[in-house]
FIKOLZA-1660 file (N, C-alpha, C; in steps of 0.1 Angstrom, whole numbers, plus 5000, padded with zeros to 4 digits):
% residues 223
   i   px   py   pz ch aa at
   1 0089 6008 5682  A  M  N
   1 0090 6015 5694  A  M CA
   1 0089 6029 5688  A  M  C
   2 0085 6040 5702  A  K  N
   2 0086 6053 5696  A  K CA
   2 0100 6058 5696  A  K  C
   3 0102 6071 5688  A  R  N
   3 0109 6080 5690  A  R CA
   3 0113 6085 5700  A  R  C
   4 0138 6083 5702  A  M  N
   4 0134 6087 5714  A  M CA
   4 0135 6103 5717  A  M  C
   5 0132 6109 5722  A  K  N
   5 0136 6124 5721  A  K CA
   5 0145 6126 5732  A  K  C
   6 0151 6141 5729  A  E  N
   6 0160 6149 5738  A  E CA
   6 0160 6147 5754  A  E  C
   7 0150 6146 5758  A  E  N
   7 0150 6140 5778  A  E CA
   7 0149 6127 5776  A  E  C
   8 0154 6119 5765  A  H  N
   8 0156 6104 5770  A  H CA
   8 0170 6103 5767  A  H  C
   9 0174 6112 5752  A  L  N
   9 0190 6112 5753  A  L CA
   9 0197 6118 5766  A  L  C
  10 0194 6123 5768  A  A  N
  10 0196 6133 5780  A  A CA
  10 0205 6124 5787  A  A  C
  11 0192 6117 5790  A  V  N
  11 0199 6104 5804  A  V CA
  11 0204 6097 5801  A  V  C
  12 0205 6094 5787  A  L  N
  12 0216 6084 5786  A  L CA
  12 0228 6085 5780  A  L  C
  13 0227 6101 5778  A  R  N
  13 0243 6108 5775  A  R CA
  13 0246 6107 5795  A  R  C
  14 0239 6111 5802  A  R  N
  14 0244 6113 5818  A  R CA
  14 0249 6096 5825  A  R  C
  15 0243 6084 5820  A  H  N
  15 0244 6075 5818  A  H CA
  15 0255 6070 5813  A  H  C
  16 0260 6078 5801  A  M  N
  16 0278 6073 5795  A  M CA
  16 0285 6081 5800  A  M  C
  17 0280 6089 5808  A  V  N
  17 0296 6102 5814  A  V CA
  17 0295 6089 5828  A  V  C
  18 0290 6088 5833  A  E  N
  18 0290 6078 5845  A  E CA
  18 0294 6070 5847  A  E  C
  19 0296 6058 5831  A  V  N
  19 0304 6050 5827  A  V CA
  19 0317 6050 5831  A  V  C
  20 0317 6062 5826  A  I  N
  20 0331 6069 5822  A  I CA
  20 0340 6071 5834  A  I  C
  21 0330 6077 5844  A  E  N
  21 0337 6082 5859  A  E CA
  21 0340 6066 5864  A  E  C
  22 0335 6055 5861  A  I  N
  22 0335 6042 5870  A  I CA
  22 0351 6030 5857  A  I  C
  23 0354 6037 5846  A  Y  N
  23 0363 6032 5835  A  Y CA
  23 0376 6043 5842  A  Y  C
  24 0372 6058 5841  A  A  N
  24 0386 6064 5852  A  A CA
  24 0388 6062 5864  A  A  C
  25 0380 6056 5870  A  D  N
  25 0381 6050 5887  A  D CA
  25 0390 6035 5886  A  D  C
  26 0387 6030 5876  A  L  N
  26 0394 6016 5872  A  L CA
  26 0406 6018 5868  A  L  C
  27 0408 6023 5858  A  E  N
  27 0418 6028 5853  A  E CA
  27 0427 6043 5865  A  E  C
  28 0428 6040 5873  A  S  N
  28 0439 6054 5884  A  S CA
  28 0446 6050 5884  A  S  C
  29 0452 6035 5882  A  E  N
  29 0465 6037 5887  A  E CA
  29 0479 6039 5876  A  E  C
  30 0469 6031 5859  A  E  N
  30 0478 6039 5855  A  E CA
  30 0473 6059 5848  A  E  C
  31 0465 6061 5856  A  L  N
  31 0462 6068 5848  A  L CA
  31 0470 6087 5858  A  L  C
  32 0474 6077 5870  A  G  N
  32 0477 6087 5884  A  G CA
  32 0464 6094 5890  A  G  C
  33 0455 6092 5888  A  K  N
  33 0445 6099 5893  A  K CA
  33 0433 6094 5892  A  K  C
  34 0422 6095 5896  A  A  N
  34 0407 6087 5901  A  A CA
  34 0400 6093 5893  A  A  C
  35 0399 6106 5883  A  A  N
  35 0388 6115 5878  A  A CA
  35 0390 6122 5867  A  A  C
  36 0383 6120 5860  A  L  N
  36 0386 6132 5847  A  L CA
  36 0384 6143 5848  A  L  C
  37 0392 6156 5842  A  D  N
  37 0387 6169 5841  A  D CA
  37 0375 6170 5840  A  D  C
  38 0368 6181 5854  A  E  N
  38 0354 6184 5853  A  E CA
  38 0348 6188 5843  A  E  C
  39 0356 6198 5832  A  R  N
  39 0355 6206 5819  A  R CA
  39 0351 6196 5813  A  R  C
  40 0356 6180 5809  A  V  N
  40 0354 6172 5799  A  V CA
  40 0344 6171 5804  A  V  C
  41 0341 6161 5816  A  M  N
  41 0328 6156 5821  A  M CA
  41 0320 6167 5812  A  M  C
  42 0317 6179 5820  A  A  N
  42 0308 6186 5814  A  A CA
  42 0308 6184 5799  A  A  C
  43 0315 6190 5790  A  A  N
  43 0314 6185 5777  A  A CA
  43 0312 6174 5768  A  A  C
  44 0315 6162 5780  A  M  N
  44 0309 6150 5776  A  M CA
  44 0292 6151 5772  A  M  C
  45 0288 6160 5785  A  L  N
  45 0273 6157 5790  A  L CA
  45 0269 6165 5777  A  L  C
  46 0273 6173 5772  A  R  N
  46 0264 6184 5766  A  R CA
  46 0265 6183 5749  A  R  C
  47 0278 6178 5746  A  V  N
  47 0280 6169 5727  A  V CA
  47 0270 6159 5724  A  V  C
  48 0260 6156 5715  A  P  N
  48 0253 6153 5714  A  P CA
  48 0260 6136 5702  A  P  C
  49 0261 6133 5711  A  R  N
  49 0272 6117 5701  A  R CA
  49 0261 6114 5689  A  R  C
  50 0250 6111 5693  A  H  N
  50 0240 6108 5684  A  H CA
  50 0242 6108 5675  A  H  C
  51 0243 6128 5671  A  L  N
  51 0243 6131 5658  A  L CA
  51 0257 6132 5649  A  L  C
  52 0265 6123 5655  A  F  N
  52 0280 6123 5654  A  F CA
  52 0285 6107 5648  A  F  C
  53 0275 6098 5646  A  V  N
  53 0269 6086 5642  A  V CA
  53 0266 6081 5627  A  V  C
  54 0264 6069 5619  A  P  N
  54 0252 6072 5609  A  P CA
  54 0242 6070 5616  A  P  C
  55 0235 6069 5612  A  A  N
  55 0214 6071 5617  A  A CA
  55 0213 6057 5622  A  A  C
  56 0215 6049 5613  A  A  N
  56 0218 6031 5618  A  A CA
  56 0226 6027 5634  A  A  C
  57 0230 6038 5634  A  A  N
  57 0242 6032 5651  A  A CA
  57 0238 6043 5656  A  A  C
  58 0230 6057 5658  A  A  N
  58 0223 6059 5664  A  A CA
  58 0219 6057 5679  A  A  C
  59 0210 6047 5680  A  P  N
  59 0207 6040 5691  A  P CA
  59 0218 6034 5701  A  P  C
  60 0225 6034 5698  A  F  N
  60 0241 6024 5706  A  F CA
  60 0249 6039 5703  A  F  C
  61 0248 6051 5705  A  A  N
  61 0255 6065 5707  A  A CA
  61 0261 6067 5721  A  A  C
  62 0247 6060 5728  A  Y  N
  62 0256 6064 5743  A  Y CA
  62 0262 6048 5749  A  Y  C
  63 0268 6039 5750  A  Q  N
  63 0271 6029 5747  A  Q CA
  63 0285 6031 5749  A  Q  C
  64 0292 6023 5757  A  D  N
  64 0307 6028 5757  A  D CA
  64 0315 6015 5747  A  D  C
  65 0313 6023 5736  A  M  N
  65 0319 6011 5726  A  M CA
  65 0321 6018 5716  A  M  C
  66 0333 6020 5706  A  P  N
  66 0336 6022 5696  A  P CA
  66 0323 6022 5685  A  P  C
  67 0319 6031 5676  A  L  N
  67 0313 6025 5665  A  L CA
  67 0312 6033 5650  A  L  C
  68 0311 6021 5642  A  P  N
  68 0315 6022 5625  A  P CA
  68 0311 6034 5621  A  P  C
  69 0317 6043 5613  A  I  N
  69 0314 6051 5609  A  I CA
  69 0315 6055 5592  A  I  C
  70 0322 6046 5587  A  G  N
  70 0323 6041 5574  A  G CA
  70 0336 6041 5568  A  G  C
  71 0338 6038 5561  A  F  N
  71 0354 6033 5552  A  F CA
  71 0360 6024 5561  A  F  C
  72 0353 6015 5572  A  D  N
  72 0363 6009 5574  A  D CA
  72 0374 6017 5589  A  D  C
  73 0362 6026 5588  A  K  N
  73 0371 6037 5605  A  K CA
  73 0358 6034 5615  A  K  C
  74 0357 6040 5628  A  T  N
  74 0354 6038 5639  A  T CA
  74 0348 6053 5644  A  T  C
  75 0341 6058 5651  A  V  N
  75 0342 6065 5660  A  V CA
  75 0344 6058 5672  A  V  C
  76 0359 6068 5685  A  S  N
  76 0362 6059 5700  A  S CA
  76 0353 6055 5709  A  S  C
  77 0352 6049 5713  A  Q  N
  77 0343 6047 5726  A  Q CA
  77 0341 6063 5737  A  Q  C
  78 0333 6063 5740  A  P  N
  78 0332 6073 5748  A  P CA
  78 0344 6080 5758  A  P  C
  79 0347 6064 5767  A  F  N
  79 0355 6070 5777  A  F CA
  79 0370 6072 5768  A  F  C
  80 0374 6067 5753  A  M  N
  80 0386 6066 5753  A  M CA
  80 0384 6084 5745  A  M  C
  81 0375 6091 5740  A  V  N
  81 0371 6105 5735  A  V CA
  81 0380 6115 5748  A  V  C
  82 0367 6107 5759  A  A  N
  82 0371 6113 5774  A  A CA
  82 0385 6119 5779  A  A  C
  83 0385 6107 5778  A  L  N
  83 0407 6102 5782  A  L CA
  83 0416 6115 5775  A  L  C
  84 0412 6111 5758  A  M  N
  84 0420 6119 5752  A  M CA
  84 0421 6130 5754  A  M  C
  85 0407 6135 5758  A  A  N
  85 0413 6151 5761  A  A CA
  85 0414 6158 5770  A  A  C
  86 0408 6148 5782  A  D  N
  86 0416 6150 5793  A  D CA
  86 0430 6148 5798  A  D  C
  87 0433 6142 5790  A  L  N
  87 0451 6139 5788  A  L CA
  87 0459 6156 5781  A  L  C
  88 0448 6159 5771  A  L  N
  88 0454 6169 5761  A  L CA
  88 0450 6179 5770  A  L  C
  89 0447 6181 5776  A  A  N
  89 0441 6192 5786  A  A CA
  89 0440 6207 5777  A  A  C
  90 0432 6209 5769  A  P  N
  90 0435 6222 5762  A  P CA
  90 0424 6234 5771  A  P  C
  91 0433 6246 5770  A  Q  N
  91 0427 6255 5779  A  Q CA
  91 0416 6264 5772  A  Q  C
  92 0409 6278 5775  A  P  N
  92 0398 6276 5771  A  P CA
  92 0410 6290 5762  A  P  C
  93 0419 6295 5764  A  H  N
  93 0430 6305 5756  A  H CA
  93 0432 6296 5745  A  H  C
  94 0437 6284 5742  A  E  N
  94 0444 6279 5737  A  E CA
  94 0439 6270 5726  A  E  C
  95 0450 6269 5715  A  V  N
  95 0446 6265 5694  A  V CA
  95 0450 6248 5700  A  V  C
  96 0443 6240 5693  A  V  N
  96 0442 6228 5691  A  V CA
  96 0445 6228 5674  A  V  C
  97 0454 6217 5674  A  L  N
  97 0451 6211 5660  A  L CA
  97 0445 6196 5667  A  L  C
  98 0435 6190 5654  A  E  N
  98 0434 6179 5658  A  E CA
  98 0436 6167 5642  A  E  C
  99 0441 6156 5644  A  I  N
  99 0443 6149 5629  A  I CA
  99 0437 6138 5633  A  I  C
 100 0427 6141 5620  A  G  N
 100 0415 6126 5619  A  G CA
 100 0402 6133 5627  A  G  C
 101 0400 6139 5617  A  T  N
 101 0382 6148 5621  A  T CA
 101 0371 6130 5623  A  T  C
 102 0374 6122 5616  A  G  N
 102 0362 6119 5614  A  G CA
 102 0351 6124 5609  A  G  C
 103 0337 6122 5619  A  L  N
 103 0328 6128 5620  A  L CA
 103 0326 6138 5629  A  L  C
 104 0337 6143 5634  A  G  N
 104 0338 6155 5637  A  G CA
 104 0333 6153 5657  A  G  C
 105 0329 6139 5665  A  Y  N
 105 0327 6139 5675  A  Y CA
 105 0334 6148 5686  A  Y  C
 106 0354 6139 5684  A  Q  N
 106 0360 6139 5689  A  Q CA
 106 0363 6166 5693  A  Q  C
 107 0362 6164 5679  A  T  N
 107 0365 6176 5671  A  T CA
 107 0356 6192 5679  A  T  C
 108 0341 6184 5685  A  A  N
 108 0331 6183 5694  A  A CA
 108 0336 6189 5705  A  A  C
 109 0340 6180 5708  A  I  N
 109 0347 6180 5722  A  I CA
 109 0354 6188 5728  A  I  C
 110 0366 6189 5714  A  L  N
 110 0377 6198 5723  A  L CA
 110 0372 6214 5719  A  L  C
 111 0366 6218 5711  A  A  N
 111 0359 6231 5705  A  A CA
 111 0349 6235 5721  A  A  C
 112 0349 6225 5732  A  E  N
 112 0341 6229 5738  A  E CA
 112 0352 6232 5748  A  E  C
 113 0360 6229 5748  A  L  N
 113 0374 6231 5760  A  L CA
 113 0382 6242 5755  A  L  C
 114 0387 6244 5737  A  A  N
 114 0397 6254 5737  A  A CA
 114 0397 6263 5730  A  A  C
 115 0397 6278 5729  A  A  N
 115 0396 6286 5719  A  A CA
 115 0395 6283 5707  A  A  C
 116 0406 6274 5697  A  H  N
 116 0401 6271 5683  A  H CA
 116 0403 6259 5683  A  H  C
 117 0397 6250 5674  A  V  N
 117 0405 6235 5664  A  V CA
 117 0403 6240 5655  A  V  C
 118 0412 6232 5650  A  W  N
 118 0416 6231 5631  A  W CA
 118 0424 6218 5633  A  W  C
 119 0411 6209 5627  A  S  N
 119 0415 6196 5621  A  S CA
 119 0411 6193 5609  A  S  C
 120 0422 6180 5603  A  V  N
 120 0428 6177 5595  A  V CA
 120 0422 6161 5596  A  V  C
 121 0414 6159 5578  A  E  N
 121 0409 6144 5579  A  E CA
 121 0415 6139 5563  A  E  C
 122 0420 6131 5561  A  I  N
 122 0419 6124 5554  A  I CA
 122 0412 6121 5543  A  I  C
 123 0399 6118 5548  A  I  N
 123 0388 6111 5544  A  I CA
 123 0381 6123 5534  A  I  C
 124 0376 6125 5524  A  E  N
 124 0368 6139 5524  A  E CA
 124 0350 6143 5525  A  E  C
 125 0346 6128 5521  A  E  N
 125 0336 6128 5526  A  E CA
 125 0333 6130 5542  A  E  C
 126 0348 6130 5548  A  F  N
 126 0343 6125 5564  A  F CA
 126 0345 6142 5570  A  F  C
 127 0356 6148 5560  A  A  N
 127 0355 6157 5564  A  A CA
 127 0351 6175 5562  A  A  C
 128 0339 6167 5550  A  S  N
 128 0324 6181 5545  A  S CA
 128 0317 6175 5553  A  S  C
 129 0313 6163 5557  A  H  N
 129 0305 6158 5565  A  H CA
 129 0302 6164 5577  A  H  C
 130 0314 6159 5584  A  A  N
 130 0316 6167 5597  A  A CA
 130 0313 6183 5598  A  A  C
 131 0323 6191 5588  A  E  N
 131 0324 6206 5588  A  E CA
 131 0304 6211 5587  A  E  C
 132 0297 6207 5580  A  A  N
 132 0287 6207 5579  A  A CA
 132 0281 6204 5583  A  A  C
 133 0277 6190 5599  A  L  N
 133 0280 6193 5611  A  L CA
 133 0278 6200 5626  A  L  C
 134 0289 6204 5625  A  L  N
 134 0296 6215 5633  A  L CA
 134 0291 6228 5630  A  L  C
 135 0290 6232 5617  A  H  N
 135 0284 6245 5612  A  H CA
 135 0269 6251 5621  A  H  C
 136 0266 6236 5616  A  G  N
 136 0247 6233 5621  A  G CA
 136 0242 6231 5631  A  G  C
 137 0250 6228 5643  A  L  N
 137 0248 6228 5655  A  L CA
 137 0257 6240 5667  A  L  C
 138 0260 6252 5652  A  G  N
 138 0268 6267 5656  A  G CA
 138 0279 6263 5662  A  G  C
 139 0288 6254 5663  A  I  N
 139 0302 6252 5666  A  I CA
 139 0308 6262 5657  A  I  C
 140 0316 6276 5659  A  S  N
 140 0322 6280 5648  A  S CA
 140 0336 6282 5655  A  S  C
 141 0340 6278 5661  A  N  N
 141 0359 6279 5665  A  N CA
 141 0363 6265 5662  A  N  C
 142 0357 6258 5649  A  V  N
 142 0364 6252 5643  A  V CA
 142 0366 6254 5629  A  V  C
 143 0379 6248 5623  A  G  N
 143 0383 6244 5613  A  G CA
 143 0385 6235 5603  A  G  C
 144 0384 6229 5597  A  V  N
 144 0382 6216 5587  A  V CA
 144 0392 6218 5576  A  V  C
 145 0399 6206 5571  A  R  N
 145 0403 6206 5555  A  R CA
 145 0406 6193 5557  A  R  C
 146 0410 6192 5543  A  V  N
 146 0412 6175 5537  A  V CA
 146 0426 6178 5533  A  V  C
 147 0431 6167 5543  A  G  N
 147 0447 6168 5541  A  G CA
 147 0453 6157 5546  A  G  C
 148 0467 6150 5545  A  D  N
 148 0479 6148 5551  A  D CA
 148 0479 6151 5570  A  D  C
 149 0470 6143 5574  A  G  N
 149 0470 6147 5586  A  G CA
 149 0492 6147 5598  A  G  C
 150 0499 6141 5588  A  S  N
 150 0512 6139 5593  A  S CA
 150 0521 6148 5594  A  S  C
 151 0512 6155 5581  A  R  N
 151 0522 6169 5573  A  R CA
 151 0516 6182 5582  A  R  C
 152 0504 6178 5589  A  G  N
 152 0498 6191 5604  A  G CA
 152 0489 6201 5596  A  G  C
 153 0493 6216 5599  A  W  N
 153 0482 6223 5593  A  W CA
 153 0493 6235 5593  A  W  C
 154 0503 6238 5588  A  P  N
 154 0516 6245 5589  A  P CA
 154 0510 6260 5590  A  P  C
 155 0502 6267 5585  A  E  N
 155 0498 6279 5582  A  E CA
 155 0489 6283 5593  A  E  C
 156 0489 6273 5601  A  H  N
 156 0484 6275 5617  A  H CA
 156 0487 6276 5624  A  H  C
 157 0501 6271 5625  A  A  N
 157 0513 6268 5636  A  A CA
 157 0516 6279 5641  A  A  C
 158 0525 6277 5654  A  P  N
 158 0524 6268 5666  A  P CA
 158 0512 6262 5669  A  P  C
 159 0509 6252 5674  A  F  N
 159 0497 6252 5678  A  F CA
 159 0502 6247 5700  A  F  C
 160 0494 6249 5703  A  D  N
 160 0493 6245 5720  A  D CA
 160 0491 6232 5726  A  D  C
 161 0485 6228 5719  A  K  N
 161 0482 6212 5718  A  K CA
 161 0478 6203 5704  A  K  C
 162 0485 6195 5703  A  I  N
 162 0481 6187 5688  A  I CA
 162 0470 6168 5697  A  I  C
 163 0464 6167 5690  A  L  N
 163 0460 6151 5692  A  L CA
 163 0454 6149 5684  A  L  C
 164 0463 6131 5679  A  V  N
 164 0464 6126 5671  A  V CA
 164 0451 6116 5673  A  V  C
 165 0437 6111 5664  A  T  N
 165 0434 6098 5672  A  T CA
 165 0436 6091 5658  A  T  C
 166 0449 6084 5655  A  A  N
 166 0453 6074 5647  A  A CA
 166 0464 6071 5656  A  A  C
 167 0469 6058 5643  A  A  N
 167 0485 6054 5657  A  A CA
 167 0493 6059 5648  A  A  C
 168 0509 6060 5650  A  A  N
 168 0518 6059 5643  A  A CA
 168 0528 6055 5651  A  A  C
 169 0534 6049 5645  A  E  N
 169 0549 6042 5651  A  E CA
 169 0555 6049 5661  A  E  C
 170 0559 6062 5651  A  E  N
 170 0564 6079 5661  A  E CA
 170 0557 6085 5657  A  E  C
 171 0556 6098 5667  A  A  N
 171 0554 6109 5664  A  A CA
 171 0557 6117 5652  A  A  C
 172 0545 6114 5645  A  P  N
 172 0552 6129 5628  A  P CA
 172 0561 6140 5632  A  P  C
 173 0573 6140 5625  A  P  N
 173 0581 6145 5629  A  P CA
 173 0577 6162 5630  A  P  C
 174 0560 6163 5613  A  A  N
 174 0562 6175 5616  A  A CA
 174 0546 6187 5628  A  A  C
 175 0544 6176 5635  A  L  N
 175 0536 6177 5639  A  L CA
 175 0542 6181 5658  A  L  C
 176 0558 6172 5657  A  L  N
 176 0564 6179 5668  A  L CA
 176 0568 6194 5664  A  L  C
 177 0575 6195 5649  A  E  N
 177 0578 6212 5652  A  E CA
 177 0566 6221 5649  A  E  C
 178 0554 6215 5646  A  Q  N
 178 0543 6225 5647  A  Q CA
 178 0539 6225 5661  A  Q  C
 179 0547 6220 5669  A  L  N
 179 0541 6221 5686  A  L CA
 179 0552 6230 5693  A  L  C
 180 0537 6241 5698  A  K  N
 180 0546 6247 5706  A  K CA
 180 0555 6247 5720  A  K  C
 181 0569 6253 5722  A  P  N
 181 0574 6249 5733  A  P CA
 181 0566 6250 5745  A  P  C
 182 0563 6242 5757  A  M  N
 182 0555 6239 5774  A  M CA
 182 0544 6237 5763  A  M  C
 183 0546 6229 5747  A  G  N
 183 0525 6225 5744  A  G CA
 183 0527 6209 5746  A  G  C
 184 0516 6203 5748  A  R  N
 184 0519 6185 5746  A  R CA
 184 0510 6181 5733  A  R  C
 185 0514 6169 5730  A  L  N
 185 0509 6159 5716  A  L CA
 185 0503 6145 5727  A  L  C
 186 0490 6144 5723  A  V  N
 186 0486 6136 5722  A  V CA
 186 0483 6121 5713  A  V  C
 187 0489 6111 5718  A  L  N
 187 0483 6101 5702  A  L CA
 187 0490 6085 5706  A  L  C
 188 0483 6075 5703  A  P  N
 188 0480 6063 5701  A  P CA
 188 0499 6062 5691  A  P  C
 189 0506 6051 5697  A  M  N
 189 0522 6054 5696  A  M CA
 189 0520 6036 5695  A  M  C
 190 0526 6028 5679  A  G  N
 190 0535 6017 5681  A  G CA
 190 0524 6009 5667  A  G  C
 191 0526 5998 5662  A  S  N
 191 0527 5994 5654  A  S CA
 191 0515 5980 5661  A  S  C
 192 0519 5970 5661  A  E  N
 192 0509 5960 5667  A  E CA
 192 0506 5961 5678  A  E  C
 193 0516 5962 5683  A  E  N
 193 0511 5969 5701  A  E CA
 193 0512 5987 5703  A  E  C
 194 0498 5990 5704  A  Q  N
 194 0502 6002 5708  A  Q CA
 194 0495 6010 5716  A  Q  C
 195 0503 6022 5720  A  V  N
 195 0501 6030 5740  A  V CA
 195 0497 6038 5736  A  V  C
 196 0487 6046 5745  A  L  N
 196 0485 6061 5741  A  L CA
 196 0495 6068 5750  A  L  C
 197 0497 6075 5742  A  T  N
 197 0511 6082 5746  A  T CA
 197 0508 6097 5745  A  T  C
 198 0515 6102 5757  A  V  N
 198 0513 6120 5760  A  V CA
 198 0530 6123 5757  A  V  C
 199 0527 6133 5751  A  I  N
 199 0543 6141 5747  A  I CA
 199 0546 6149 5750  A  I  C
 200 0555 6153 5763  A  D  N
 200 0552 6175 5765  A  D CA
 200 0568 6175 5760  A  D  C
 201 0564 6192 5751  A  K  N
 201 0579 6199 5743  A  K CA
 201 0583 6210 5761  A  K  C
 202 0595 6208 5766  A  D  N
 202 0596 6221 5772  A  D CA
 202 0601 6234 5765  A  D  C
 203 0603 6241 5778  A  S  N
 203 0603 6258 5767  A  S CA
 203 0615 6257 5762  A  S  C
 204 0629 6250 5759  A  A  N
 204 0640 6247 5755  A  A CA
 204 0633 6239 5742  A  A  C
 205 0623 6229 5737  A  G  N
 205 0625 6222 5727  A  G CA
 205 0627 6207 5730  A  G  C
 206 0629 6208 5743  A  K  N
 206 0628 6196 5747  A  K CA
 206 0617 6184 5747  A  K  C
 207 0618 6170 5738  A  L  N
 207 0604 6163 5742  A  L CA
 207 0609 6154 5750  A  L  C
 208 0595 6148 5760  A  E  N
 208 0596 6141 5770  A  E CA
 208 0583 6131 5769  A  E  C
 209 0580 6121 5765  A  A  N
 209 0572 6114 5763  A  A CA
 209 0567 6100 5772  A  A  C
 210 0553 6100 5779  A  R  N
 210 0547 6095 5793  A  R CA
 210 0543 6082 5784  A  R  C
 211 0545 6071 5783  A  P  N
 211 0529 6063 5777  A  P CA
 211 0525 6057 5787  A  P  C
 212 0508 6053 5788  A  L  N
 212 0499 6057 5796  A  L CA
 212 0495 6040 5793  A  L  C
 213 0485 6036 5781  A  I  N
 213 0476 6025 5784  A  I CA
 213 0479 6018 5773  A  I  C
 214 0478 6007 5772  A  P  N
 214 0478 6002 5754  A  P CA
 214 0458 6005 5752  A  P  C
 215 0460 6003 5735  A  V  N
 215 0452 6013 5730  A  V CA
 215 0446 6003 5713  A  V  C
 216 0442 6006 5705  A  R  N
 216 0441 6003 5692  A  R CA
 216 0427 6009 5686  A  R  C
 217 0439 6019 5679  A  F  N
 217 0434 6022 5669  A  F CA
 217 0438 6020 5654  A  F  C
 218 0427 6028 5644  A  S  N
 218 0435 6022 5628  A  S CA
 218 0448 6038 5629  A  S  C
 219 0453 6031 5616  A  R  N
 219 0467 6033 5611  A  R CA
 219 0463 6049 5610  A  R  C
 220 0472 6059 5613  A  L  N
 220 0475 6068 5606  A  L CA
 220 0478 6068 5586  A  L  C
 221 0472 6074 5584  A  E  N
 221 0472 6068 5569  A  E CA
 221 0478 6085 5568  A  E  C
 222 0488 6082 5555  A  A  N
 222 0493 6097 5545  A  A CA
 222 0494 6095 5532  A  A  C
 223 0493 6103 5525  A  V  N
 223 0496 6105 5511  A  V CA
 223 0504 6114 5505  A  V  C
% end
């Protein structure tokens, strides 16, 4: 079989986005809307997911499925990546904290949507790979470091938005503290049964959590 060219990959990305649109419509009652934000969908079209997975998984990069990336971890299915970005709703002037860089795919999507992304990854090999890949793609508004994501990144706090790509029984207190008033945190919450949850902080610092749909993520690791 011939090696796929960029025009082939672009067609597969468009198909991936069409599938995401279908899933968004099917989940419309739970989400309260039938379509995801156009800026998010445009980012999903631009970012080359096949570069953010191991070479053996690249042929499956544009199927709507999680893919293994090593260390018993996966990159989330495209629909979930798009949905979490949509729920987070990062704006072009905002600073985002991401917990769980992985190989950097969700990071790259967020970088398309926000002014700057600070990303914390507990696995050193992932962090170094993601940093090199993002830099190689010319994505300059991202900073990556190795560390315990549950502690956030205090040196760059507070953040307009925080995205956690691993499940916790409750939102880590450090992350809630580092979230700006009128900010938003999105994360999977729960132990055996996980629910994708949106937490908003009002101007007085009061928190309001909104559970959405059942999900399945690896656990947030702490050191």
